[in-house]
NUVOVO-614783 format. One line per field, with one value per atom (N, C-alpha, C, O): x, y, z. Coordinates in pm, 1 decimal, always signed. Example, Ala and Ser with C-alpha at 12.3 -4.5 7.8 and 13.67 -1.06 7.14 Angstrom:
X = c(+1319.0, +1230.0, +1320.0, +1423.6, +1285.0, +1367.0, +1290.0, +1340.9) .
Y = c(-569.0, -450.0, -330.0, -331.9, -225.0, -106.0, +3.0, +113.8) .
Z = c(+780.0, +780.0, +780.0, +846.5, +708.0, +714.0, +787.0, +803.9) .
***
This chain:
X = c(+8584.1, +8662.3, +8747.8, +8845.8, +8712.2, +8788.1, +8926.6, +8939.6, +9029.8, +9164.6, +9230.2, +9349.7, +9153.3, +9207.8, +9280.6, +9222.0, +9408.7, +9482.0, +9418.6, +9370.0, +9419.8, +9366.4, +9477.9, +9579.5, +9461.0, +9568.7, +9600.0, +9714.7, +9501.5, +9525.2, +9618.4, +9710.8, +9593.3, +9679.5, +9819.4, +9918.7, +9827.8, +9958.3, +10037.7, +10158.7, +9970.2, +10036.8, +10091.0, +10205.5, +10008.8, +10053.2, +10174.6, +10267.5, +10174.1, +10287.9, +10414.2, +10521.9, +10401.4, +10519.2, +10568.1, +10688.7, +10475.9, +10516.2, +10594.9, +10695.3, +10550.7, +10624.5, +10762.7, +10860.1, +10770.9, +10896.6, +11000.8, +11119.5, +10956.7, +11051.9, +11065.7, +11136.4, +11000.5, +10995.0, +11133.2, +11154.8, +11225.1, +11358.0, +11432.7, +11493.0, +11428.7, +11497.7, +11424.4, +11485.6, +11294.1, +11213.7, +11246.1, +11204.0, +11319.8, +11358.6, +11477.2, +11507.2, +11544.3, +11656.3, +11598.4, +11548.3, +11606.4, +11543.5, +11593.9, +11713.9, +11499.6, +11521.6, +11573.4, +11618.3, +11567.4, +11599.0, +11478.6, +11368.9, +11497.1, +11381.4, +11269.8, +11151.6, +11307.7, +11207.4, +11131.8, +11013.1, +11201.3, +11139.2, +11029.3, +10919.1, +11060.2, +10959.6, +10850.1, +10732.1, +10890.8, +10794.1, +10690.6, +10571.6, +10735.9, +10642.5, +10535.2, +10417.0, +10574.5, +10479.2, +10381.1, +10260.7, +10432.7, +10345.1, +10246.9, +10128.9, +10295.9, +10209.0, +10100.8, +9986.1, +10136.1, +10037.6, +9930.3, +9811.4, +9972.5, +9875.2, +9787.0, +9666.2, +9847.6, +9772.1, +9669.2, +9555.7, +9710.9, +9620.1, +9500.4, +9386.3, +9526.9, +9418.1, +9320.6, +9198.8, +9376.6, +9293.4, +9205.3, +9086.3, +9263.9, +9186.7, +9078.1, +8967.8, +9108.5, +9009.1, +8896.0, +8780.9, +8928.7, +8827.6, +8728.8, +8608.2, +8780.7, +8698.2, +8606.7, +8489.5, +8659.5, +8579.0, +8540.2, +8424.6, +8639.6, +8608.8, +8710.9, +8824.1, +8668.5, +8759.9, +8873.5, +8985.9, +8845.1, +8948.5, +9057.0, +9175.3, +9018.3, +9116.1, +9206.9, +9328.2, +9149.8, +9229.0, +9321.5, +9437.3, +9270.3, +9352.0, +9473.0, +9585.1, +9451.3, +9560.6, +9661.6, +9782.5, +9612.3, +9702.0, +9782.8, +9900.3, +9720.6, +9790.1, +9902.0, +10013.7, +9871.4, +9972.6, +10088.4, +10204.4, +10058.0, +10162.6, +10252.8, +10375.1, +10192.3, +10270.2, +10362.4, +10480.6, +10309.2, +10390.1, +10498.5, +10608.5, +10468.9, +10569.4, +10686.5, +10802.8, +10654.5, +10760.6, +10841.6, +10964.6, +10772.9, +10842.1, +10933.5, +11044.9, +10887.0, +10967.5, +11089.5, +11194.8, +11075.3, +11185.4, +11283.7, +11403.1, +11235.4, +11320.1, +11367.4, +11461.7, +11303.5, +11337.8, +11398.1, +11377.2, +11472.2, +11527.0, +11409.5, +11342.3, +11385.2, +11268.1, +11278.7, +11182.4, +11394.6, +11411.9, +11409.4, +11422.5, +11392.8, +11399.0, +11265.3, +11159.0, +11274.0, +11154.7, +11065.3, +10942.8, +11125.9, +11048.1, +10962.3, +10845.9, +11018.5, +10942.7, +10827.7, +10715.6, +10855.4, +10750.1, +10635.9, +10519.1, +10669.7, +10564.9, +10482.8, +10360.8, +10549.2, +10477.1, +10384.7, +10270.0, +10435.2, +10354.7, +10232.4, +10123.6, +10249.8, +10136.1, +10032.3, +9912.2, +10079.0, +9987.7, +9911.8, +9790.4, +9983.6, +9919.7, +9818.2, +9710.5, +9852.7, +9761.6, +9633.1, +9523.1, +9648.3, +9530.4, +9450.4, +9327.4, +9519.6, +9450.7, +9373.3, +9262.9, +9431.8, +9363.5, +9234.2, +9135.1, +9234.6, +9113.5, +9003.2, +8885.5, +9042.2, +8944.5, +8882.5, +8761.7, +8966.3, +8916.6, +8820.9, +8719.3, +8852.1, +8764.7, +8630.2, +8525.1, +8633.8, +8509.1, +8427.6, +8305.5, +8495.5, +8427.0, +8366.3, +8254.2, +8440.1, +8390.0, +8264.3, +8168.9, +8264.7, +8146.7, +8027.9, +7915.5, +8053.0, +7947.5, +7898.4, +7779.0, +7991.6, +7953.0, +7863.8, +7764.6, +7898.7, +7818.4, +7680.0, +7581.5, +7671.9, +7542.6, +7455.2, +7334.5, +7517.2, +7441.6, +7384.0, +7269.0, +7463.9, +7417.1, +7300.6, +7201.0, +7312.6, +7206.0, +7076.7, +6969.4, +7085.7, +6967.7, +6907.9, +6786.0, +6994.6, +6946.4, +6873.8, +6766.5, +6933.2, +6869.9, +6736.4, +6639.3, +6732.6, +6607.2, +6499.8, +6383.3, +6541.3, +6447.3, +6395.0, +6281.2, +6479.4, +6437.9, +6359.1, +6311.8, +6344.4, +6268.0, +6344.5, +6283.2, +6476.9, +6557.2, +6590.7, +6657.4) .
Y = c(-3685.2, -3791.0, -3863.0, -3928.5, -3851.8, -3916.3, -3853.2, -3730.8, -3936.7, -3887.3, -3848.4, -3819.2, -3847.9, -3812.6, -3934.0, -4041.6, -3917.1, -4031.3, -4078.5, -3997.7, -4206.6, -4265.1, -4266.0, -4332.7, -4193.0, -4188.2, -4324.6, -4350.7, -4410.6, -4544.7, -4623.3, -4690.3, -4614.3, -4681.7, -4620.9, -4693.4, -4488.0, -4421.2, -4464.7, -4485.8, -4478.1, -4523.7, -4664.7, -4692.8, -4753.9, -4891.1, -4896.4, -4973.5, -4814.6, -4811.4, -4762.8, -4818.8, -4658.2, -4606.2, -4705.1, -4720.6, -4771.4, -4873.7, -4984.9, -5031.6, -5027.4, -5129.9, -5080.6, -5155.7, -4954.5, -4896.7, -4887.8, -4910.0, -4855.4, -4835.9, -4958.6, -4953.2, -5067.9, -5183.3, -5237.6, -5273.7, -5244.4, -5298.7, -5208.9, -5258.0, -5078.3, -4985.5, -4971.1, -4936.0, -4997.9, -4980.3, -5085.2, -5071.8, -5188.6, -5290.1, -5246.1, -5309.3, -5138.5, -5086.2, -4999.8, -4889.8, -5052.4, -4985.6, -4842.4, -4815.9, -4750.9, -4608.7, -4532.8, -4418.8, -4595.5, -4522.6, -4434.5, -4459.6, -4331.6, -4250.0, -4335.0, -4309.4, -4435.2, -4521.8, -4605.0, -4633.1, -4643.8, -4721.7, -4639.2, -4688.7, -4512.3, -4423.2, -4389.8, -4383.6, -4368.6, -4335.2, -4445.6, -4418.3, -4569.7, -4682.5, -4672.6, -4692.3, -4642.6, -4630.3, -4515.7, -4531.1, -4401.5, -4287.3, -4321.2, -4287.1, -4388.1, -4421.0, -4521.2, -4508.2, -4619.8, -4719.4, -4651.3, -4678.2, -4563.3, -4490.1, -4400.7, -4392.3, -4333.8, -4243.1, -4320.6, -4276.4, -4435.0, -4519.7, -4561.9, -4558.0, -4602.1, -4640.2, -4524.5, -4542.9, -4405.6, -4286.6, -4259.7, -4231.8, -4268.1, -4243.2, -4348.3, -4316.1, -4472.4, -4579.5, -4567.5, -4598.3, -4522.6, -4508.0, -4397.1, -4412.7, -4285.3, -4167.8, -4127.2, -4096.3, -4127.0, -4087.6, -3941.6, -3905.8, -3855.9, -3712.9, -3641.6, -3687.1, -3530.2, -3450.0, -3396.3, -3381.1, -3367.6, -3314.6, -3419.2, -3385.6, -3544.1, -3650.7, -3661.9, -3677.6, -3654.1, -3661.0, -3540.1, -3552.9, -3423.3, -3301.4, -3314.7, -3282.4, -3361.4, -3378.7, -3482.3, -3462.3, -3592.2, -3696.5, -3646.8, -3680.9, -3566.7, -3509.3, -3417.1, -3421.8, -3333.9, -3243.4, -3321.6, -3284.2, -3428.8, -3510.2, -3574.0, -3574.4, -3627.7, -3689.0, -3585.9, -3612.9, -3468.8, -3366.6, -3311.7, -3280.4, -3299.9, -3253.9, -3353.0, -3312.7, -3483.2, -3584.1, -3575.1, -3573.9, -3568.8, -3566.4, -3444.5, -3454.9, -3330.0, -3207.6, -3215.1, -3159.7, -3283.3, -3290.7, -3403.1, -3389.9, -3512.9, -3632.1, -3662.8, -3739.7, -3603.9, -3637.9, -3517.7, -3403.0, -3546.1, -3441.3, -3378.1, -3444.7, -3250.7, -3185.0, -3167.8, -3127.3, -3198.3, -3191.6, -3331.3, -3345.2, -3434.2, -3571.5, -3629.5, -3575.1, -3741.1, -3809.0, -3859.6, -3853.3, -3909.4, -3963.3, -3853.4, -3876.6, -3736.2, -3623.2, -3586.0, -3563.3, -3579.8, -3544.2, -3644.8, -3607.2, -3772.7, -3874.7, -3860.3, -3877.1, -3829.6, -3806.1, -3686.2, -3689.9, -3580.4, -3459.6, -3488.4, -3437.3, -3570.0, -3604.8, -3684.7, -3661.0, -3779.8, -3859.4, -3768.9, -3781.9, -3677.6, -3586.1, -3496.0, -3469.5, -3449.5, -3362.7, -3437.3, -3384.2, -3560.2, -3639.1, -3679.5, -3682.8, -3710.3, -3742.9, -3624.1, -3639.4, -3505.4, -3383.9, -3363.1, -3314.9, -3399.0, -3387.9, -3478.8, -3443.0, -3596.7, -3687.1, -3618.9, -3627.4, -3551.6, -3479.4, -3368.5, -3348.9, -3295.0, -3186.8, -3243.6, -3187.9, -3355.1, -3418.3, -3464.8, -3449.5, -3520.9, -3568.1, -3450.3, -3459.3, -3340.4, -3220.9, -3167.5, -3127.2, -3167.4, -3122.6, -3213.2, -3165.6, -3342.0, -3437.2, -3416.8, -3429.2, -3385.0, -3359.9, -3236.6, -3235.2, -3133.6, -3011.5, -3036.8, -2983.1, -3119.0, -3152.1, -3229.1, -3206.4, -3320.2, -3397.1, -3305.8, -3322.1, -3209.7, -3116.1, -3034.1, -3013.0, -2988.2, -2911.3, -2989.8, -2936.4, -3114.8, -3201.3, -3223.3, -3220.9, -3244.7, -3268.1, -3143.8, -3154.3, -3026.8, -2902.7, -2880.1, -2837.3, -2909.4, -2894.1, -2989.1, -2951.6, -3113.7, -3212.9, -3170.7, -3200.9, -3100.3, -3055.2, -2925.2, -2875.5, -2869.7, -2748.7, -2622.0, -2519.4, -2627.7, -2508.7, -2429.0, -2326.0) .
Z = c(-4580.6, -4518.9, -4622.7, -4587.2, -4749.9, -4855.7, -4864.6, -4865.0, -4871.8, -4886.0, -4754.3, -4750.8, -4646.3, -4515.4, -4457.6, -4445.9, -4421.2, -4365.4, -4234.3, -4155.2, -4213.0, -4090.7, -3985.6, -4005.3, -3873.9, -3775.4, -3714.4, -3678.1, -3702.7, -3647.2, -3740.1, -3694.2, -3870.5, -3968.4, -3967.1, -3973.7, -3958.6, -3954.4, -3831.8, -3840.1, -3718.8, -3595.7, -3615.9, -3580.6, -3672.8, -3697.9, -3788.5, -3764.3, -3892.9, -3985.2, -3915.6, -3935.9, -3833.0, -3763.2, -3657.5, -3638.4, -3589.1, -3491.7, -3560.2, -3506.5, -3677.7, -3751.8, -3790.5, -3785.0, -3829.6, -3875.5, -3763.4, -3787.1, -3641.9, -3531.9, -3442.5, -3341.9, -3476.5, -3386.7, -3349.5, -3233.8, -3442.3, -3411.1, -3312.6, -3217.1, -3335.6, -3246.0, -3113.0, -3012.2, -3112.0, -2991.0, -2885.2, -2770.3, -2922.0, -2824.5, -2738.5, -2637.2, -2778.3, -2701.1, -2589.7, -2613.5, -2466.7, -2353.1, -2338.0, -2345.3, -2316.8, -2294.6, -2416.8, -2404.6, -2534.1, -2657.7, -2691.3, -2641.5, -2774.9, -2814.2, -2876.0, -2853.0, -2953.6, -3017.2, -2914.0, -2930.6, -2808.0, -2700.5, -2634.3, -2610.7, -2604.3, -2546.7, -2647.9, -2613.6, -2772.2, -2876.9, -2891.9, -2907.7, -2886.9, -2897.5, -2789.4, -2817.7, -2667.5, -2557.3, -2581.7, -2561.4, -2625.1, -2655.2, -2766.9, -2758.9, -2870.7, -2983.8, -2945.2, -2987.8, -2865.9, -2821.4, -2736.1, -2752.7, -2644.9, -2562.7, -2648.2, -2626.2, -2745.8, -2832.4, -2915.1, -2933.2, -2963.7, -3042.1, -2956.5, -3002.5, -2832.4, -2740.3, -2720.2, -2720.5, -2702.6, -2680.3, -2801.5, -2787.5, -2920.3, -3042.3, -3062.4, -3106.7, -3030.5, -3046.8, -2945.0, -2975.9, -2823.3, -2717.6, -2749.0, -2730.0, -2797.2, -2829.2, -2714.5, -2736.4, -2592.3, -2476.9, -2482.6, -2460.2, -2513.3, -2518.7, -2606.0, -2622.8, -2660.2, -2742.1, -2655.6, -2703.3, -2529.4, -2440.5, -2415.0, -2410.5, -2398.4, -2378.1, -2500.9, -2486.6, -2620.5, -2742.8, -2752.1, -2791.8, -2715.7, -2719.0, -2625.5, -2664.8, -2504.1, -2408.4, -2458.4, -2446.5, -2513.7, -2564.7, -2683.9, -2698.2, -2769.1, -2884.2, -2836.0, -2887.5, -2737.5, -2682.0, -2619.9, -2637.1, -2548.6, -2485.5, -2591.6, -2577.4, -2697.5, -2805.0, -2869.8, -2890.9, -2901.2, -2967.8, -2875.0, -2920.4, -2747.4, -2651.6, -2648.1, -2651.1, -2641.8, -2642.9, -2772.4, -2769.0, -2885.5, -3014.8, -3026.3, -3077.6, -2979.0, -2986.4, -2895.5, -2927.2, -2783.1, -2686.9, -2717.6, -2690.4, -2773.6, -2785.8, -2927.3, -2945.6, -3026.7, -3165.7, -3237.3, -3198.0, -3341.4, -3428.4, -3502.6, -3581.4, -3477.5, -3535.8, -3687.6, -3752.8, -3742.5, -3888.1, -3950.8, -4072.5, -3867.7, -3915.4, -3957.7, -3928.0, -4027.7, -4079.5, -3967.0, -3977.0, -3860.8, -3748.7, -3685.5, -3652.9, -3668.6, -3614.0, -3707.4, -3662.2, -3837.0, -3933.4, -3929.5, -3938.6, -3915.9, -3908.7, -3780.3, -3782.1, -3670.0, -3543.5, -3556.7, -3512.3, -3617.7, -3635.7, -3722.1, -3695.1, -3825.8, -3911.7, -3833.4, -3846.6, -3751.6, -3669.6, -3572.9, -3557.0, -3508.9, -3413.7, -3484.1, -3430.7, -3603.1, -3678.6, -3714.9, -3699.9, -3762.7, -3799.5, -3676.0, -3679.8, -3567.0, -3442.6, -3388.3, -3336.0, -3400.9, -3355.9, -3434.6, -3379.6, -3562.6, -3644.4, -3590.4, -3593.4, -3540.9, -3479.7, -3357.4, -3335.2, -3278.8, -3162.7, -3200.2, -3133.5, -3306.7, -3353.5, -3397.7, -3365.6, -3471.6, -3515.3, -3395.0, -3391.8, -3297.8, -3177.1, -3101.3, -3051.2, -3092.9, -3023.6, -3092.5, -3025.9, -3225.4, -3299.9, -3267.3, -3251.9, -3257.0, -3220.3, -3078.8, -3051.6, -2986.6, -2847.8, -2841.3, -2768.5, -2916.7, -2919.9, -2974.6, -2923.8, -3078.6, -3138.4, -3038.4, -3030.5, -2962.3, -2863.2, -2756.1, -2715.1, -2710.8, -2608.2, -2663.9, -2594.7, -2787.6, -2850.8, -2860.0, -2831.7, -2898.9, -2909.6, -2771.3, -2754.6, -2672.0, -2535.8, -2482.5, -2423.0, -2504.6, -2458.2, -2527.1, -2464.6, -2656.6, -2731.2, -2678.0, -2664.6, -2647.7, -2595.5, -2458.6, -2422.5, -2382.5, -2250.2, -2257.7, -2155.5, -2377.5, -2395.6, -2359.3, -2329.6, -2361.3, -2327.2, -2449.4, -2439.6) .
***
C-alpha cells in the first residue's frame, strides 16, 4: 500500500483543478465534476466490488467520449479510474475471503 496513490485524494485534487470551469453549465468539466463526485461516493461507500467496477467503467466511458484522450485531464481521469479499480480488486479479495470463512464456519 506504500506509494500507492489514494484515489479519494486524486479526485479532490482534480475537482479543485476544474472547479472554475465546472461552473459553466454543460461544459465537459461540469459533467466531469458530477462523475467525480459520484465516483468518490462509490469508493467511500465500498458496498461491493461490482459497484466500484461499474462506476469505474462509467467514469472512463465519459472521459473517453468527452475529453481529449491525449490531454492532461484525460490522463488524470484515467489515473483516478485505475487507482479506484484497485480499491475494487482489494474489496473483491476481501469479499472472497469472507465467503470462504463463512463456508468453513458452516462446515462446507
